[in-house]
N, C-alpha and C positions, 0 to 999 in steps of 0.2 A: 614292542620288541623286548624291552627289559623284563616286563611281566612274564612273557613267554620263556625267555631265558632262565628265569627263576624256577619255573616248573620243569623245564627240561633238565637244569642241574639237580633238581630233587630227584628226578626219575634216574638220572645217571648215578647219583650217589647210591640209590637203593641198588641199582645193578652192580655197582662196585663192591658193596657190602656183601651182596650174594655171591660174587666171584671169590671174595676173600674166605668165605665160610663153606663153599661148597665141597672143597677137598676135605677139610677136617670133618665135616658132617658124614661124608661117604666113608672116610677112613675109620670112623667110630663103629661102622657096621649097623647103625640103628635104621638106616634106609636102604633099601636094594632097588634102586631106580637109576636109569641113565643119567650121566652127569648133567647134560644140558637141560634135562627136565627138572632136576633138582635145582639148578641155578635159576631157572625160570620162576619156580614155585617159592624159592627164596626171595627173589626180587619182588614178586607180588605180595608176599608177606610183609616185607619191610615198607612197601607202598602203603599198605593198609594201616601198619602200625604207626607210621609217621604223618599220616594224612592229617588227622585232627590237630596235632601241633602246628603243622604247616597252615592250615585254614586259619587258626587262632592268630598266628603271627601276621597273616595278610588281612585279618579281620573279614573273614569270609565265613565263619563259623556260626552261620544262622540259615534259617529255613529259606528265606526269600533269595539271599546270595546263592544258594546251591539249587535254586529252580523248584523249590518245594512249597513256595509261598501261596498256596490255594488250599481251599477245604479238601478234605480227604475224599469225599464223594465226587467232587469236580475232578480231582486229580485221578482217582480210579477210573472215572468214565473216559478221561483223556488217554490214559494208558491203553484201555480196552479199544477205543476207536483208533488209535494210533496203530495198534497192532494189526487190526484189520486192514488198515491202509497199507502198512508196510508189507503184509503179505500179498496184497493184490499187486503192488508196485514191483515186487521182486518175482511174483508168478509170471508177470509179462516178460521179464528177462529170461526166467527158466524155460518158459514155453518157447521163446525165440531160440535158445540155445539148442533145445530139442529138435525144433523145426529146421534149423540150419545143420543138423546132425553133428554139431560140435559137442554135445553130450547125447548119449544114446542109453535107453532104458536098460537096466540090469536084467538080463533074462532069467537069472537065478533067484531073483528077488521074491521072497515069500511076503505077499502083501499084507495080510492081516497081522501075523506076528510082528511085522515091521511097524505098522501103525500103532500097534498096542504099546510097543516098547520104545523104539527109536524116536518116533515122533513126540512122544511124551518127554523123552530126554531133551530134544531139540527145543521143545517149548520152555522147559524149566531152564535150560542152558541159556536160551536166548534172553529170557527175563533177567536172569542173574547178570549176564554181560551187559544188558541194556542199563540196568540200574548202576552198576559199577562204572561203566565208561561215561555215561551221560552225566552222572554226578560229578565226575572229575572234569570232563572236557567241556560240556555245555552247561555245567553248573559253576563250579569253582574257577576254572580257567577262563571262561567266556566272561563271567561277571568281573573278574580281576583285570582283564584286558579292557573291557568296555568302560570301567570306571576311570582308566587313565588315558586311553587313546581312542575311544569312541567305537561306534558299532561295526564300521568297515573293518577296522583292525582286528577287533574281536573276531569276526566272522572268518577273516583270511588266516590269521595266526593260529586260532584254535583248530581250524581245519588242516593246517600244514603239520602242526605237531601231532594231531590225532593220526594222521596218515604215516608220519614217520615212525611213531611209537610201535606200529604194527609190524614193522620189519626190524626193530631192534630186539630181537629174540636170540638167545644162545641156540646154536645148532650143533649136531653131533661132530665130534672130532673125526678126522679122516682115519680110516682103518690103519691099525698099527701104531697110532699114536697112543702113548700111555697117559692115562689121566693122573697127573700128579700136581704139585704147585706150577710147574711149567706148563702142564696141559691146561690147568684152570686159567693161567694168564693168557695161553693161545687162544682158548674158547671165549674169554672175554674180548680179546682184540678182533676176533673173527666176527663179533656181532656188528662192528662197524664196516668191516670189509665186506661182509655179505648184505649189508643194508643198502650201501650205495653202489648198486649194480644197474646196468642198463635193462637187464632182463626184468627187473621189478618196475620199471616206469610205467607200464600199462595199469598194473595193480595199484601203484602209488597214485596216479591221476585219478582213478576211479574212487579211492579212498578220500582223496581231497575234495572230489565232488559230493561224496556222501557227507564229509565234515561240513562243507558249506551249506548243504541242503538242511542238515540237522541244526546248524547254527541260526539259519534264517527262520526255521520253525521255533527255535527257542526265542528269537527276537520277536516273532509275530505274537506267539501265545503268552510270553513272559513267564513261562515255567518249563520244566523238562519232563512233564508227564506225557506229553504227545511225542516227545522225542524218544522216550523210553519204549513206548509202544512201537514206534516205527522201527527202532534199532531191533528190538526183540523179534518183530516180525520178519525182519530182513535175515536175521541170524537163523530164525527157524527154517525159512525157505531154503537158505544156502546149505544148511546141514542136511536137510531132508533131500534136497536135490543130489548132493554128493553121495548120499547113501543109496539113493533109488536109481542113480544113473551113473555111467562111466564116462570118462573123457575119451574123445576120439582124435587122436593127434593127426590122423590122416585126412580130417575134414578140410575142405578148400578154405573155409574161414575160421580154422582153429586158432589163428593168430588174435582173434577178437576176445579170447580169454587169456588171463595170465596164469602164472604158475604158483600164485599165492594160495588160491584155494580151488583153482579150476572153474570158478563161477564169474568172478569179477575180473574186469579187464577193460579193453577199449569200448566194447559193446556196452558195458555197465556205466562207463564214464559218459558215453553218449546219451544213454537213457537218463541217467540222473541229471546230467547237464540240461537236457531238454526240460525236465521237470523244474529245474532251477529257474530257467528262462521264463516258463509259464507262471511260476510263483511270483517272480518279480514283475511280470507284465500284469497280473491280477492284482497285485498291490498298487501298481501305478494307476490302473483303472478305478480303484476304489478311492484313491486320493482325488482324482478328477471329478468323480461323483459326488464327493463330500464338499468340494470347494464352493459351489453355487449356495449351498446351505449355510456355509460359514460366512460367506459375503452378506447373504441375506440378514444373519443374525447381527 
């Protein structure tokens, strides 16, 4: 818990710095972007700038601790195979959403221009997100918690913080609210008001399941290469699905997806949860198979 709190406070400090600097940056006229986007980008910038000093202070600034402690050819192969597996896992979910008419194909979609441009963007974006988030959550955070509190705590707490951070994002101010120092303060406070809402529960649970699954993969493989591939594959399918289909709120089972991205929700939580159960069952079977050999030795 203490280690998780350190990482949470670090992220919170970066968000506070971003909130303090957003108004001066916009007032300077250098950037012409919505305030909530500027605050988000500044927070991400501070996270990146301060990450290495944080890792050094926690004795995590080395390859193995961050999940990169295998030869490059093996790591590259793990990323590629993980990506393929991630795509297959999320394709099952996407196909189910379309079959249940929770999402419907976009009738105006121009297929080939879409595949040539948007799919490539989703591929690159997925890999970038996979590298950054897996390095932070299943690399540094997971290793830090595991050193002090063991595997179970590392799996649970890294998954909870991973899910929570996805909702701690600045949103646009209500219409008519002027963005000044007071507006920046209100936007910062609304981050927490918007985060802890019941309407996010389905997506939050789904992301916790994702975090647990990726943490178990990290524990089993001993590195984050496979997790980066899985993560990138999932992001790829989600982004392509969102662009190639439209949500259908009138569907009978529309409640199975949340409003976080229109793809994950209760159905995703059940699907990933089932994969977690299968992974744990397979691990137990492997342990039982090995025991007779261990006794004979």
